[in-house]
C-alpha positions as CSV (number, residue, x, y, z in Angstrom):
1,M,-22.0,25.6,-14.3
2,R,-18.7,25.5,-12.5
3,K,-15.6,23.7,-13.6
4,H,-13.4,21.6,-11.3
5,R,-10.2,19.5,-11.6
6,V,-9.0,16.6,-9.5
7,D,-5.5,15.2,-10.2
8,A,-4.3,11.8,-9.2
9,G,-1.9,11.7,-6.3
10,P,-1.3,10.1,-2.9
11,D,-4.0,12.2,-1.2
12,T,-6.6,11.9,-3.9
13,V,-6.7,8.1,-4.8
14,H,-7.6,4.8,-3.2
15,W,-6.2,1.6,-4.5
16,G,-8.2,-1.5,-5.1
17,F,-11.5,-0.9,-3.2
18,F,-14.7,1.0,-2.9
19,D,-16.1,2.2,0.4
20,A,-19.0,4.6,1.2
21,G,-17.0,5.7,4.2
22,L,-14.4,7.6,2.2
23,N,-14.4,11.3,2.5
24,P,-15.3,13.1,-0.8
25,L,-12.4,15.2,-2.2
26,I,-14.8,17.9,-3.4
27,T,-18.5,18.5,-3.6
28,I,-20.0,19.7,-6.8
29,D,-23.4,20.9,-8.0
30,P,-25.5,19.0,-10.5
31,G,-24.4,20.0,-14.0
32,D,-20.9,21.0,-13.0
33,E,-18.0,19.8,-15.1
34,V,-15.1,17.9,-13.6
35,T,-11.7,17.0,-15.2
36,I,-10.1,14.0,-13.5
37,S,-6.6,12.7,-14.1
38,T,-5.8,9.1,-13.4
39,V,-2.9,6.7,-13.3
40,S,-2.5,3.0,-13.6
41,G,-0.2,0.1,-12.8
42,P,1.7,-1.5,-9.9
43,P,5.5,-1.0,-9.4
44,E,6.4,-4.2,-11.2
45,A,4.6,-3.0,-14.3
46,M,6.6,0.2,-14.6
47,P,9.0,0.6,-17.6
48,K,12.7,0.6,-17.0
49,A,14.6,3.9,-17.1
50,E,16.5,2.8,-20.2
51,S,13.3,2.3,-22.1
52,G,12.9,6.1,-22.6
53,L,9.4,5.9,-21.2
54,A,8.7,8.3,-18.3
55,V,6.8,7.2,-15.1
56,P,4.6,10.1,-13.9
57,P,5.9,11.4,-10.6
58,A,2.3,11.1,-9.2
59,L,2.3,7.4,-9.8
60,S,5.7,6.9,-8.2
61,A,4.4,8.8,-5.1
62,I,1.3,6.7,-5.0
63,H,3.4,3.5,-5.0
64,A,5.4,4.8,-2.1
65,K,2.5,6.2,0.0
66,V,-0.8,4.5,-0.8
67,Q,-1.7,1.0,0.4
68,Q,-3.1,-1.4,-2.1
69,R,-6.2,-3.3,-0.8
70,L,-8.3,-6.0,-2.5
71,G,-7.8,-5.1,-6.1
72,P,-5.5,-3.6,-8.7
73,H,-7.3,-0.5,-9.8
74,I,-6.1,3.0,-8.7
75,M,-9.2,5.3,-8.4
76,T,-9.2,9.0,-8.3
77,G,-12.0,10.3,-6.0
78,P,-14.6,10.2,-4.6
79,I,-16.5,13.3,-5.6
80,A,-19.8,14.2,-4.0
81,V,-22.8,15.6,-5.9
82,R,-24.8,18.0,-3.8
83,G,-28.4,17.0,-3.4
84,A,-28.0,13.5,-4.7
85,K,-30.1,11.0,-2.7
86,A,-30.5,7.2,-2.6
87,G,-33.1,6.1,-5.1
88,Q,-32.1,8.8,-7.7
89,V,-30.0,8.2,-10.8
90,L,-26.7,9.9,-11.5
91,E,-26.2,10.9,-15.1
92,V,-22.5,11.2,-16.2
93,R,-21.8,12.7,-19.5
94,I,-18.3,12.0,-20.8
95,K,-17.2,15.0,-22.7
96,S,-13.7,14.1,-23.6
97,I,-10.9,11.6,-22.9
98,A,-7.2,12.4,-23.4
99,L,-4.0,10.4,-22.9
100,H,-2.3,11.2,-19.6
101,Y,1.1,9.8,-20.5
102,D,3.0,8.3,-23.5
103,W,2.8,4.6,-22.7
104,G,0.5,1.8,-21.6
105,Y,1.1,-1.9,-20.7
106,N,-0.4,-5.3,-21.3
107,V,0.0,-8.4,-19.2
108,I,-0.8,-12.1,-19.9
109,R,-0.4,-14.7,-17.3
110,P,-1.5,-18.3,-16.7
111,L,-5.0,-19.0,-15.3
112,A,-6.1,-15.4,-15.9
113,G,-8.2,-13.5,-18.4
114,A,-10.3,-14.8,-21.3
115,L,-7.7,-17.4,-22.3
116,P,-6.6,-18.9,-18.9
117,D,-5.1,-22.1,-20.4
118,D,-3.4,-20.7,-23.4
119,F,-0.2,-19.2,-21.8
120,A,2.3,-21.1,-19.8
121,S,4.2,-18.0,-18.4
122,T,3.7,-14.4,-17.6
123,R,4.6,-11.7,-20.2
124,L,4.4,-8.0,-19.8
125,I,4.9,-5.5,-22.7
126,H,4.9,-1.7,-22.8
127,I,3.1,0.0,-25.6
128,R,4.2,3.4,-26.8
129,L,1.4,5.9,-27.3
130,D,1.3,8.8,-29.7
131,R,-1.0,11.5,-28.3
132,T,-1.2,13.5,-31.5
133,R,-2.0,10.6,-33.9
134,M,-3.9,8.7,-31.2
135,T,-2.1,5.4,-32.0
136,G,-0.3,2.7,-30.0
137,R,2.8,0.9,-31.2
138,L,3.5,-2.6,-30.0
139,P,7.1,-3.7,-29.4
140,W,7.2,-5.7,-32.7
141,G,6.1,-2.6,-34.7
142,L,2.3,-3.2,-35.2
143,E,0.5,0.1,-34.9
144,L,-3.1,0.3,-33.6
145,Q,-5.6,3.1,-33.6
146,L,-6.6,4.2,-30.1
147,K,-10.2,4.8,-28.9
148,P,-9.8,5.3,-25.1
149,F,-12.7,4.5,-22.8
150,F,-13.3,4.4,-19.1
151,G,-12.6,1.0,-17.5
152,V,-13.9,1.8,-14.0
153,M,-16.8,4.2,-13.2
154,V,-18.7,3.9,-10.0
155,V,-20.9,5.4,-7.3
156,A,-20.5,4.8,-3.6
157,P,-21.7,1.4,-2.6
158,P,-24.4,1.0,0.1
159,C,-23.0,1.3,3.6
160,A,-23.9,-2.2,4.5
161,W,-21.5,-3.5,1.9
162,G,-18.5,-2.1,3.7
163,L,-15.2,-2.3,2.0
164,V,-15.5,-4.1,-1.4
165,G,-12.8,-5.0,-4.0
166,S,-12.6,-3.2,-7.3
167,P,-12.3,-6.1,-9.8
168,P,-16.0,-7.3,-10.3
169,P,-18.6,-4.8,-11.4
170,R,-21.7,-4.5,-9.2
171,R,-24.9,-2.6,-8.9
172,N,-22.9,0.6,-8.2
173,G,-20.9,0.2,-11.5
174,G,-17.2,-0.5,-11.1
175,N,-14.8,-2.4,-13.4
176,M,-17.2,-2.6,-16.3
177,D,-14.6,-2.3,-19.0
178,N,-17.3,-1.2,-21.4
179,K,-15.6,0.0,-24.6
180,E,-18.7,2.1,-25.4
181,L,-17.8,4.6,-22.6
182,V,-16.0,6.9,-24.9
183,A,-16.1,10.7,-25.3
184,G,-19.7,11.7,-26.1
185,S,-21.3,8.8,-24.3
186,T,-23.5,9.0,-21.2
187,L,-23.6,6.6,-18.2
188,Y,-26.5,6.3,-15.8
189,L,-25.7,4.9,-12.3
190,P,-28.1,4.4,-9.4
191,V,-27.5,6.5,-6.3
192,L,-27.1,3.9,-3.5
193,S,-25.7,5.9,-0.5
194,T,-26.5,9.3,1.1
195,V,-26.3,8.6,4.8
196,R,-23.4,8.8,7.2
197,C,-21.3,5.6,7.1
198,S,-18.7,4.5,9.5
199,R,-16.3,7.4,9.0
200,S,-17.8,10.2,6.9
201,A,-20.9,11.6,5.3
202,T,-20.9,10.9,1.6
203,A,-23.4,11.7,-1.1
204,T,-23.0,9.8,-4.2
205,A,-19.3,9.4,-5.0
206,C,-18.1,9.3,-8.6
207,K,-14.8,7.6,-9.1
208,A,-12.9,7.0,-12.3
209,T,-9.9,5.2,-13.7
210,A,-8.8,6.1,-17.2
211,R,-6.1,8.3,-18.6
212,S,-7.8,11.6,-18.3
213,A,-11.3,12.9,-18.7
214,S,-13.7,15.8,-18.6
215,R,-17.2,14.9,-17.7
216,R,-20.4,16.4,-16.4
217,S,-22.4,14.8,-13.5
218,R,-26.1,15.3,-12.9
219,P,-28.4,13.4,-10.5
220,G,-31.8,12.8,-11.9
């Protein structure tokens, strides 16, 4: 088993969409371990300098250089798994998840989310995160225990789908927001694309958005 690392940056992310025509960043063998760093949030969600919260340089560079298309999610990837073929199943073992930086954010806005009619105006708050204690502190002092999970995990869509937005989950996974995808869990995804699409040859492409993770991928 080999170990790999892919860090989020302008050359390693795509913003808001999935596409089987994307070039894989690396190709791994079944059973290899990959550590992926990720970032999140548009420019308007960034904390102000006087807050004392630091914006990762990689995220600022992504804002400056990467075009957002179709959705809000910033995905690190794709990663190809050697030998994976359409009709197989990709097994992804999530070995660990760690916080990438010391804050998160939450937004409520009218006509959105689970309570679309309950809020008359938009509000954004920043939540301080304690990596050692694994807690988050809300601006009014309430402290919550953290149990981070993967919001978006996905394989390459079929070529026929073309460019698809990141918000709704589909057969290839995506923005599932499944709180059970914590360290120690295993996700199974169908391999949907192995042929040459419009721009590049792609085996199954694993993409993730979370703070940080170490995981093992194996086609079955």
